[in-house]
N, C-alpha and C positions, 0 to 999 in steps of 0.2 A: 473562450472557455469552456471548461469540463466544470459540472457542476457534481459536485463531492455527497454523496449520502455515507453517513458514519452506521453501518449495521450493530446492534445492538453488541454482537460481541467483542468486535470492533473498538466501540470505547469501552466494554469495559477491558482489553486484554491496553488499548491504548496507555488505561487509569492506571494502572498496575505496572506496567511497566515501563512506559515513556515518560510519561507527567511530571516522575518526581526526579525527573535523570537529567540535571539543566543541560549535560551535554546534547543526548538523545534526543532531551526535544525541542533545543536549537537544529538540530541537522533536520529531525522528522518534518519541522513549520518547511524550510528552505526547499526541502523533495516534493512536499506536500504543492508549493508552488509554482517552481518547475513543473513537477506532471501536470498541474493544472490547466498550464500555459501548452502544456507540449506536451503530454504524454508516449510518446514515442524518440525524446532524450535519449542521444546513445547513453546515455553517464547514465539515463535507468536501469538498462536494463531492461524493458519493456518483457514477455514476452508470453506467451499464451502457452498453459500448463496443460497436461496429457495423463490418461491412467486416471483414478478416483476423484482428480481433479479435472478432468474435462471441458470445458467450458468456461473456464476462470482464467485473472490472466496472471503475474507479478510482475512489480519493480525493485531494485532495491533501494534502498533509503545508507543502509550501512552495508557496508562488506558478512557482513552475519546478522540481517537485519531485511526484513523482504514484506513488501503489502499483498496480501492480495486481495484480487475485483473483481470486477465483473462490471462488461459494460451492457447498463439499460437502457445505450439509446444512444447516439451519437456525443449530446453533446453530457452524460449524466452516466456517474460513476456507481457502483456503489464497493462501498470497501468493504469487506469481510473476517480481516485477521492480518494480524500483525506480530512476525515477530522470529526468530533466528530460523533456518532453512531447515533445520529436524525436525523444528516445531510446527513447520503451517504445512509441511510438505506430509 
């Protein structure tokens, strides 16, 4: 199981965009559960990022909601940002 660490920016963005939206919040936690067990499950569409975000990764929560993260080691992930495609890339 992957250990998830929430960056301060991620906490702030989660609070503003996800916490008070019941539907988004439910989908977020379902996706996080899947990610923590199987980070490369095809449903997540996990992929490496390039250019200015090189070294980071992303996965999809919904069609237009992505989570940006970094592997700190094999079993630990730092969650960096969450938002729509144009917001996080």
